[in-house]
PDB file of N, CA, C and O in Angstrom:
ATOM      1  N   MET A   1     -39.400 -80.818  74.426  1.00  0.00           N
ATOM      2  CA  MET A   1     -40.163 -79.210  74.276  1.00  0.00           C
ATOM      3  C   MET A   1     -38.661 -78.450  73.977  1.00  0.00           C
ATOM      4  O   MET A   1     -38.570 -77.310  73.521  1.00  0.00           O
ATOM      5  N   ALA A   2     -37.696 -79.179  74.272  1.00  0.00           N
ATOM      6  CA  ALA A   2     -36.426 -78.519  74.027  1.00  0.00           C
ATOM      7  C   ALA A   2     -36.333 -77.864  72.446  1.00  0.00           C
ATOM      8  O   ALA A   2     -36.122 -76.807  71.850  1.00  0.00           O
ATOM      9  N   LYS A   3     -36.686 -79.451  72.209  1.00  0.00           N
ATOM     10  CA  LYS A   3     -36.562 -79.291  70.184  1.00  0.00           C
ATOM     11  C   LYS A   3     -37.477 -77.940  69.537  1.00  0.00           C
ATOM     12  O   LYS A   3     -36.915 -77.062  68.883  1.00  0.00           O
ATOM     13  N   SER A   4     -38.751 -77.925  69.783  1.00  0.00           N
ATOM     14  CA  SER A   4     -39.202 -76.776  69.421  1.00  0.00           C
ATOM     15  C   SER A   4     -38.630 -75.409  69.532  1.00  0.00           C
ATOM     16  O   SER A   4     -38.387 -74.593  68.643  1.00  0.00           O
ATOM     17  N   GLN A   5     -38.449 -75.330  70.969  1.00  0.00           N
ATOM     18  CA  GLN A   5     -37.613 -73.766  71.427  1.00  0.00           C
ATOM     19  C   GLN A   5     -36.377 -73.789  70.147  1.00  0.00           C
ATOM     20  O   GLN A   5     -36.343 -72.960  69.237  1.00  0.00           O
ATOM     21  N   ALA A   6     -35.731 -74.543  70.261  1.00  0.00           N
ATOM     22  CA  ALA A   6     -34.512 -74.430  69.560  1.00  0.00           C
ATOM     23  C   ALA A   6     -34.667 -73.477  67.970  1.00  0.00           C
ATOM     24  O   ALA A   6     -34.244 -72.422  67.497  1.00  0.00           O
ATOM     25  N   THR A   7     -35.729 -74.857  67.490  1.00  0.00           N
ATOM     26  CA  THR A   7     -36.131 -74.730  65.855  1.00  0.00           C
ATOM     27  C   THR A   7     -37.049 -73.228  66.317  1.00  0.00           C
ATOM     28  O   THR A   7     -36.965 -72.472  65.350  1.00  0.00           O
ATOM     29  N   PHE A   8     -37.630 -72.762  67.111  1.00  0.00           N
ATOM     30  CA  PHE A   8     -38.370 -71.402  67.216  1.00  0.00           C
ATOM     31  C   PHE A   8     -37.303 -70.633  67.151  1.00  0.00           C
ATOM     32  O   PHE A   8     -37.278 -69.789  66.256  1.00  0.00           O
ATOM     33  N   MET A   9     -36.268 -70.730  68.002  1.00  0.00           N
ATOM     34  CA  MET A   9     -35.342 -69.358  68.123  1.00  0.00           C
ATOM     35  C   MET A   9     -34.470 -69.458  66.927  1.00  0.00           C
ATOM     36  O   MET A   9     -34.426 -68.321  66.457  1.00  0.00           O
ATOM     37  N   LYS A  10     -33.727 -70.296  66.178  1.00  0.00           N
ATOM     38  CA  LYS A  10     -33.710 -70.525  64.229  1.00  0.00           C
ATOM     39  C   LYS A  10     -34.479 -70.049  63.660  1.00  0.00           C
ATOM     40  O   LYS A  10     -33.936 -69.550  62.674  1.00  0.00           O
ATOM     41  N   LYS A  11     -35.673 -69.836  63.652  1.00  0.00           N
ATOM     42  CA  LYS A  11     -36.472 -69.470  62.809  1.00  0.00           C
ATOM     43  C   LYS A  11     -36.378 -68.006  62.852  1.00  0.00           C
ATOM     44  O   LYS A  11     -36.326 -67.323  61.829  1.00  0.00           O
ATOM     45  N   GLN A  12     -36.353 -67.429  64.289  1.00  0.00           N
ATOM     46  CA  GLN A  12     -36.261 -66.106  64.850  1.00  0.00           C
ATOM     47  C   GLN A  12     -35.314 -65.688  64.585  1.00  0.00           C
ATOM     48  O   GLN A  12     -35.362 -64.468  64.428  1.00  0.00           O
ATOM     49  N   LEU A  13     -34.231 -66.200  64.418  1.00  0.00           N
ATOM     50  CA  LEU A  13     -32.196 -65.772  64.006  1.00  0.00           C
ATOM     51  C   LEU A  13     -32.647 -65.902  62.405  1.00  0.00           C
ATOM     52  O   LEU A  13     -32.155 -65.022  61.698  1.00  0.00           O
ATOM     53  N   GLU A  14     -33.366 -66.706  61.835  1.00  0.00           N
ATOM     54  CA  GLU A  14     -33.002 -66.620  60.196  1.00  0.00           C
ATOM     55  C   GLU A  14     -34.453 -64.847  59.574  1.00  0.00           C
ATOM     56  O   GLU A  14     -34.367 -64.192  58.535  1.00  0.00           O
ATOM     57  N   LYS A  15     -35.233 -64.724  60.413  1.00  0.00           N
ATOM     58  CA  LYS A  15     -36.338 -63.558  60.220  1.00  0.00           C
ATOM     59  C   LYS A  15     -34.794 -62.341  60.561  1.00  0.00           C
ATOM     60  O   LYS A  15     -34.421 -61.718  59.567  1.00  0.00           O
ATOM     61  N   ASN A  16     -34.128 -62.120  61.699  1.00  0.00           N
ATOM     62  CA  ASN A  16     -33.211 -60.587  61.919  1.00  0.00           C
ATOM     63  C   ASN A  16     -32.684 -61.094  60.462  1.00  0.00           C
ATOM     64  O   ASN A  16     -33.290 -60.576  59.524  1.00  0.00           O
ATOM     65  N   LYS A  17     -31.898 -61.802  60.196  1.00  0.00           N
ATOM     66  CA  LYS A  17     -30.733 -62.154  59.298  1.00  0.00           C
ATOM     67  C   LYS A  17     -31.615 -61.310  58.110  1.00  0.00           C
ATOM     68  O   LYS A  17     -31.329 -60.123  57.949  1.00  0.00           O
ATOM     69  N   GLN A  18     -32.618 -61.881  57.332  1.00  0.00           N
ATOM     70  CA  GLN A  18     -33.717 -61.709  56.116  1.00  0.00           C
ATOM     71  C   GLN A  18     -33.558 -60.393  56.430  1.00  0.00           C
ATOM     72  O   GLN A  18     -32.943 -59.796  55.547  1.00  0.00           O
ATOM     73  N   LYS A  19     -33.984 -59.496  57.658  1.00  0.00           N
ATOM     74  CA  LYS A  19     -34.802 -58.415  57.565  1.00  0.00           C
ATOM     75  C   LYS A  19     -33.181 -57.619  57.976  1.00  0.00           C
ATOM     76  O   LYS A  19     -33.146 -56.740  57.115  1.00  0.00           O
ATOM     77  N   LYS A  20     -32.606 -57.554  58.342  1.00  0.00           N
ATOM     78  CA  LYS A  20     -31.422 -56.868  58.028  1.00  0.00           C
ATOM     79  C   LYS A  20     -30.646 -56.668  56.727  1.00  0.00           C
ATOM     80  O   LYS A  20     -29.945 -55.733  56.339  1.00  0.00           O
ATOM     81  N   LYS A  21     -30.950 -57.709  56.232  1.00  0.00           N
ATOM     82  CA  LYS A  21     -30.502 -57.937  54.281  1.00  0.00           C
ATOM     83  C   LYS A  21     -31.224 -57.202  53.754  1.00  0.00           C
ATOM     84  O   LYS A  21     -30.693 -56.341  53.052  1.00  0.00           O
ATOM     85  N   GLU A  22     -32.632 -57.217  53.856  1.00  0.00           N
ATOM     86  CA  GLU A  22     -33.448 -56.228  52.962  1.00  0.00           C
ATOM     87  C   GLU A  22     -33.060 -54.917  53.153  1.00  0.00           C
ATOM     88  O   GLU A  22     -32.932 -54.182  52.174  1.00  0.00           O
ATOM     89  N   GLU A  23     -32.830 -54.469  54.412  1.00  0.00           N
ATOM     90  CA  GLU A  23     -32.745 -53.427  55.147  1.00  0.00           C
ATOM     91  C   GLU A  23     -31.865 -52.705  54.589  1.00  0.00           C
ATOM     92  O   GLU A  23     -32.126 -51.636  54.038  1.00  0.00           O
ATOM     93  N   LYS A  24     -30.437 -53.339  54.692  1.00  0.00           N
ATOM     94  CA  LYS A  24     -28.594 -52.969  53.656  1.00  0.00           C
ATOM     95  C   LYS A  24     -29.162 -52.858  52.563  1.00  0.00           C
ATOM     96  O   LYS A  24     -28.860 -51.757  52.103  1.00  0.00           O
ATOM     97  N   ALA A  25     -30.192 -53.701  51.519  1.00  0.00           N
ATOM     98  CA  ALA A  25     -30.159 -53.753  50.705  1.00  0.00           C
ATOM     99  C   ALA A  25     -31.073 -52.601  50.023  1.00  0.00           C
ATOM    100  O   ALA A  25     -30.975 -52.430  48.808  1.00  0.00           O
ATOM    101  N   LEU A  26     -31.871 -51.892  50.714  1.00  0.00           N
ATOM    102  CA  LEU A  26     -32.856 -50.743  50.463  1.00  0.00           C
ATOM    103  C   LEU A  26     -31.800 -49.177  50.466  1.00  0.00           C
ATOM    104  O   LEU A  26     -31.677 -48.315  49.596  1.00  0.00           O
ATOM    105  N   ARG A  27     -31.143 -49.313  51.892  1.00  0.00           N
ATOM    106  CA  ARG A  27     -30.358 -48.105  52.049  1.00  0.00           C
ATOM    107  C   ARG A  27     -29.142 -48.136  51.037  1.00  0.00           C
ATOM    108  O   ARG A  27     -28.712 -47.038  50.685  1.00  0.00           O
ATOM    109  N   LYS A  28     -28.454 -49.443  50.455  1.00  0.00           N
ATOM    110  CA  LYS A  28     -27.670 -48.925  49.338  1.00  0.00           C
ATOM    111  C   LYS A  28     -28.151 -48.621  47.846  1.00  0.00           C
ATOM    112  O   LYS A  28     -27.385 -48.228  46.965  1.00  0.00           O
ATOM    113  N   GLN A  29     -30.051 -48.943  47.607  1.00  0.00           N
ATOM    114  CA  GLN A  29     -30.266 -48.295  46.626  1.00  0.00           C
ATOM    115  C   GLN A  29     -30.878 -47.183  46.775  1.00  0.00           C
ATOM    116  O   GLN A  29     -31.423 -46.676  45.794  1.00  0.00           O
ATOM    117  N   GLU A  30     -30.922 -46.582  47.988  1.00  0.00           N
ATOM    118  CA  GLU A  30     -31.002 -45.316  48.125  1.00  0.00           C
ATOM    119  C   GLU A  30     -30.018 -44.383  48.140  1.00  0.00           C
ATOM    120  O   GLU A  30     -30.197 -43.166  48.130  1.00  0.00           O
ATOM    121  N   ARG A  31     -28.599 -45.160  48.171  1.00  0.00           N
ATOM    122  CA  ARG A  31     -27.916 -44.397  48.400  1.00  0.00           C
ATOM    123  C   ARG A  31     -27.589 -44.254  46.675  1.00  0.00           C
ATOM    124  O   ARG A  31     -27.490 -43.130  46.182  1.00  0.00           O
ATOM    125  N   GLN A  32     -27.508 -44.910  46.229  1.00  0.00           N
ATOM    126  CA  GLN A  32     -26.952 -45.044  44.646  1.00  0.00           C
ATOM    127  C   GLN A  32     -27.940 -43.880  44.066  1.00  0.00           C
ATOM    128  O   GLN A  32     -27.514 -42.821  43.605  1.00  0.00           O
ATOM    129  N   GLU A  33     -29.411 -44.251  44.161  1.00  0.00           N
ATOM    130  CA  GLU A  33     -30.203 -42.850  43.663  1.00  0.00           C
ATOM    131  C   GLU A  33     -30.077 -41.490  43.998  1.00  0.00           C
ATOM    132  O   GLU A  33     -30.456 -40.556  43.291  1.00  0.00           O
ATOM    133  N   ASN A  34     -29.500 -41.402  45.163  1.00  0.00           N
ATOM    134  CA  ASN A  34     -29.274 -40.321  45.458  1.00  0.00           C
ATOM    135  C   ASN A  34     -28.092 -39.381  45.112  1.00  0.00           C
ATOM    136  O   ASN A  34     -27.947 -38.163  45.208  1.00  0.00           O
ATOM    137  N   SER A  35     -27.216 -40.493  44.628  1.00  0.00           N
ATOM    138  CA  SER A  35     -26.040 -40.106  44.501  1.00  0.00           C
ATOM    139  C   SER A  35     -25.387 -39.176  43.449  1.00  0.00           C
ATOM    140  O   SER A  35     -25.500 -39.558  42.284  1.00  0.00           O
ATOM    141  N   ALA A  36     -24.691 -37.965  43.680  1.00  0.00           N
ATOM    142  CA  ALA A  36     -24.545 -37.129  42.719  1.00  0.00           C
ATOM    143  C   ALA A  36     -23.311 -37.396  41.619  1.00  0.00           C
ATOM    144  O   ALA A  36     -22.898 -36.561  40.814  1.00  0.00           O
ATOM    145  N   GLY A  37     -23.035 -38.172  41.712  1.00  0.00           N
ATOM    146  CA  GLY A  37     -21.524 -38.768  40.936  1.00  0.00           C
ATOM    147  C   GLY A  37     -22.194 -38.579  39.669  1.00  0.00           C
ATOM    148  O   GLY A  37     -23.260 -39.147  39.435  1.00  0.00           O
ATOM    149  N   GLY A  38     -21.548 -37.704  38.723  1.00  0.00           N
ATOM    150  CA  GLY A  38     -21.854 -37.375  37.446  1.00  0.00           C
ATOM    151  C   GLY A  38     -20.542 -38.462  36.143  1.00  0.00           C
ATOM    152  O   GLY A  38     -20.452 -38.352  34.921  1.00  0.00           O
ATOM    153  N   GLY A  39     -19.638 -39.537  37.239  1.00  0.00           N
ATOM    154  CA  GLY A  39     -18.977 -39.468  36.805  1.00  0.00           C
ATOM    155  C   GLY A  39     -17.001 -38.767  36.194  1.00  0.00           C
ATOM    156  O   GLY A  39     -16.715 -37.648  36.619  1.00  0.00           O
ATOM    157  N   LEU A  40     -16.011 -39.430  35.377  1.00  0.00           N
ATOM    158  CA  LEU A  40     -14.852 -38.963  35.423  1.00  0.00           C
ATOM    159  C   LEU A  40     -15.496 -37.388  34.718  1.00  0.00           C
ATOM    160  O   LEU A  40     -15.019 -36.425  35.318  1.00  0.00           O
ATOM    161  N   GLU A  41     -16.252 -37.083  33.833  1.00  0.00           N
ATOM    162  CA  GLU A  41     -16.151 -35.913  33.381  1.00  0.00           C
ATOM    163  C   GLU A  41     -16.720 -34.582  34.390  1.00  0.00           C
ATOM    164  O   GLU A  41     -16.800 -33.421  33.989  1.00  0.00           O
ATOM    165  N   ASP A  42     -16.989 -34.925  35.409  1.00  0.00           N
ATOM    166  CA  ASP A  42     -17.539 -33.853  36.600  1.00  0.00           C
ATOM    167  C   ASP A  42     -16.098 -34.116  37.097  1.00  0.00           C
ATOM    168  O   ASP A  42     -15.456 -33.809  36.092  1.00  0.00           O
ATOM    169  N   MET A  43     -15.422 -34.398  37.792  1.00  0.00           N
ATOM    170  CA  MET A  43     -14.135 -34.700  38.219  1.00  0.00           C
ATOM    171  C   MET A  43     -13.025 -33.750  37.403  1.00  0.00           C
ATOM    172  O   MET A  43     -12.276 -33.012  38.043  1.00  0.00           O
ATOM    173  N   MET A  44     -12.971 -33.828  35.843  1.00  0.00           N
ATOM    174  CA  MET A  44     -12.109 -33.476  35.640  1.00  0.00           C
ATOM    175  C   MET A  44     -11.476 -31.718  35.665  1.00  0.00           C
ATOM    176  O   MET A  44     -12.274 -30.788  35.778  1.00  0.00           O
ATOM    177  N   ALA A  45     -10.163 -31.512  35.558  1.00  0.00           N
ATOM    178  CA  ALA A  45      -9.962 -30.311  35.675  1.00  0.00           C
ATOM    179  C   ALA A  45      -8.922 -29.654  34.895  1.00  0.00           C
ATOM    180  O   ALA A  45      -7.987 -30.360  34.518  1.00  0.00           O
ATOM    181  N   TYR A  46      -8.935 -28.246  34.550  1.00  0.00           N
ATOM    182  CA  TYR A  46      -7.940 -28.225  33.435  1.00  0.00           C
ATOM    183  C   TYR A  46      -7.462 -27.140  34.061  1.00  0.00           C
ATOM    184  O   TYR A  46      -7.933 -26.888  35.170  1.00  0.00           O
ATOM    185  N   VAL A  47      -6.406 -26.242  33.487  1.00  0.00           N
ATOM    186  CA  VAL A  47      -5.666 -25.391  33.749  1.00  0.00           C
ATOM    187  C   VAL A  47      -5.284 -24.329  32.666  1.00  0.00           C
ATOM    188  O   VAL A  47      -4.379 -24.723  31.931  1.00  0.00           O
ATOM    189  N   ASN A  48      -5.643 -23.380  32.457  1.00  0.00           N
ATOM    190  CA  ASN A  48      -5.757 -21.904  31.524  1.00  0.00           C
ATOM    191  C   ASN A  48      -4.281 -21.749  31.231  1.00  0.00           C
ATOM    192  O   ASN A  48      -3.452 -22.411  31.856  1.00  0.00           O
ATOM    193  N   GLU A  49      -3.868 -20.700  30.087  1.00  0.00           N
ATOM    194  CA  GLU A  49      -3.274 -19.917  29.848  1.00  0.00           C
ATOM    195  C   GLU A  49      -2.743 -19.094  31.196  1.00  0.00           C
ATOM    196  O   GLU A  49      -1.525 -19.191  31.346  1.00  0.00           O
ATOM    197  N   PHE A  50      -3.230 -18.535  31.908  1.00  0.00           N
ATOM    198  CA  PHE A  50      -2.723 -17.745  32.699  1.00  0.00           C
ATOM    199  C   PHE A  50      -2.501 -19.050  34.219  1.00  0.00           C
ATOM    200  O   PHE A  50      -1.932 -18.640  35.231  1.00  0.00           O
ATOM    201  N   GLY A  51      -2.836 -20.017  34.180  1.00  0.00           N
ATOM    202  CA  GLY A  51      -2.541 -20.866  35.463  1.00  0.00           C
ATOM    203  C   GLY A  51      -3.461 -21.163  36.451  1.00  0.00           C
ATOM    204  O   GLY A  51      -3.179 -21.812  37.458  1.00  0.00           O
ATOM    205  N   GLU A  52      -4.635 -20.676  36.177  1.00  0.00           N
ATOM    206  CA  GLU A  52      -6.194 -20.405  36.855  1.00  0.00           C
ATOM    207  C   GLU A  52      -6.161 -22.045  36.397  1.00  0.00           C
ATOM    208  O   GLU A  52      -5.680 -22.446  35.338  1.00  0.00           O
ATOM    209  N   ILE A  53      -6.807 -22.924  37.479  1.00  0.00           N
ATOM    210  CA  ILE A  53      -7.966 -24.032  37.321  1.00  0.00           C
ATOM    211  C   ILE A  53      -9.126 -23.945  36.790  1.00  0.00           C
ATOM    212  O   ILE A  53      -9.799 -23.108  37.393  1.00  0.00           O
ATOM    213  N   VAL A  54      -9.650 -24.406  35.972  1.00  0.00           N
ATOM    214  CA  VAL A  54     -11.240 -24.333  35.417  1.00  0.00           C
ATOM    215  C   VAL A  54     -12.082 -25.529  34.496  1.00  0.00           C
ATOM    216  O   VAL A  54     -11.569 -26.062  33.512  1.00  0.00           O
ATOM    217  N   SER A  55     -12.774 -25.691  34.746  1.00  0.00           N
ATOM    218  CA  SER A  55     -13.843 -26.642  34.736  1.00  0.00           C
ATOM    219  C   SER A  55     -13.886 -27.018  33.257  1.00  0.00           C
ATOM    220  O   SER A  55     -13.903 -28.203  32.924  1.00  0.00           O
ATOM    221  N   THR A  56     -13.907 -25.846  32.206  1.00  0.00           N
ATOM    222  CA  THR A  56     -14.120 -26.216  31.015  1.00  0.00           C
ATOM    223  C   THR A  56     -12.584 -26.611  30.292  1.00  0.00           C
ATOM    224  O   THR A  56     -11.476 -26.306  30.732  1.00  0.00           O
ATOM    225  N   PRO A  57     -12.872 -27.309  29.169  1.00  0.00           N
ATOM    226  CA  PRO A  57     -11.734 -27.736  28.607  1.00  0.00           C
ATOM    227  C   PRO A  57     -11.482 -26.534  27.594  1.00  0.00           C
ATOM    228  O   PRO A  57     -12.285 -25.756  27.079  1.00  0.00           O
ATOM    229  N   PRO A  58      -9.843 -26.660  27.458  1.00  0.00           N
ATOM    230  CA  PRO A  58      -9.147 -25.579  26.214  1.00  0.00           C
ATOM    231  C   PRO A  58      -9.569 -25.641  25.093  1.00  0.00           C
ATOM    232  O   PRO A  58      -9.245 -26.673  24.506  1.00  0.00           O
ATOM    233  N   THR A  59     -10.335 -24.758  24.390  1.00  0.00           N
ATOM    234  CA  THR A  59      -9.940 -24.367  22.721  1.00  0.00           C
ATOM    235  C   THR A  59      -8.698 -24.709  22.401  1.00  0.00           C
ATOM    236  O   THR A  59      -7.629 -24.362  22.904  1.00  0.00           O
ATOM    237  N   PRO A  60      -9.026 -25.689  21.185  1.00  0.00           N
ATOM    238  CA  PRO A  60      -7.850 -25.997  21.005  1.00  0.00           C
ATOM    239  C   PRO A  60      -6.950 -25.059  19.341  1.00  0.00           C
ATOM    240  O   PRO A  60      -7.509 -25.147  18.247  1.00  0.00           O
ATOM    241  N   LYS A  61      -5.787 -24.378  19.475  1.00  0.00           N
ATOM    242  CA  LYS A  61      -5.310 -23.550  18.925  1.00  0.00           C
ATOM    243  C   LYS A  61      -4.470 -23.371  17.527  1.00  0.00           C
ATOM    244  O   LYS A  61      -3.259 -23.563  17.419  1.00  0.00           O
ATOM    245  N   LYS A  62      -5.253 -23.012  16.606  1.00  0.00           N
ATOM    246  CA  LYS A  62      -3.908 -23.303  14.936  1.00  0.00           C
ATOM    247  C   LYS A  62      -2.808 -23.113  15.143  1.00  0.00           C
ATOM    248  O   LYS A  62      -2.665 -21.954  15.532  1.00  0.00           O
ATOM    249  N   ASP A  63      -1.737 -23.741  15.085  1.00  0.00           N
ATOM    250  CA  ASP A  63      -0.688 -23.233  15.096  1.00  0.00           C
ATOM    251  C   ASP A  63      -0.075 -22.398  13.596  1.00  0.00           C
ATOM    252  O   ASP A  63       0.318 -23.209  12.758  1.00  0.00           O
ATOM    253  N   THR A  64       0.003 -21.467  13.329  1.00  0.00           N
ATOM    254  CA  THR A  64       0.061 -20.874  11.928  1.00  0.00           C
ATOM    255  C   THR A  64       2.080 -20.411  11.656  1.00  0.00           C
ATOM    256  O   THR A  64       2.755 -19.934  10.743  1.00  0.00           O
ATOM    257  N   SER A  65       2.291 -20.848  12.865  1.00  0.00           N
ATOM    258  CA  SER A  65       3.869 -20.426  12.674  1.00  0.00           C
ATOM    259  C   SER A  65       4.523 -20.832  12.213  1.00  0.00           C
ATOM    260  O   SER A  65       4.521 -22.039  12.454  1.00  0.00           O
ATOM    261  N   GLU A  66       5.752 -20.351  11.099  1.00  0.00           N
ATOM    262  CA  GLU A  66       6.202 -21.538  10.480  1.00  0.00           C
ATOM    263  C   GLU A  66       7.832 -21.200  10.682  1.00  0.00           C
ATOM    264  O   GLU A  66       8.286 -20.151  11.140  1.00  0.00           O
ATOM    265  N   ASP A  67       8.478 -22.187  10.292  1.00  0.00           N
ATOM    266  CA  ASP A  67      10.060 -22.412  11.105  1.00  0.00           C
ATOM    267  C   ASP A  67      10.706 -22.266   9.752  1.00  0.00           C
ATOM    268  O   ASP A  67      11.930 -22.335   9.641  1.00  0.00           O
TER     269      ASP A  67
END
């Protein structure tokens, strides 16, 4: 009789582990789907000629000065 209880407990523990693992995988998938991270480009910030932080890159200026 003790053998069947031990087997039953092992099965229950294994079921609980599997359930937790599935829930964790589901939470991970939901986080990935709902993340608003757009990558490196969204994190970039630039400083304009007035020293202000802006989100658009500066426009390249042509240097027409001669030495």
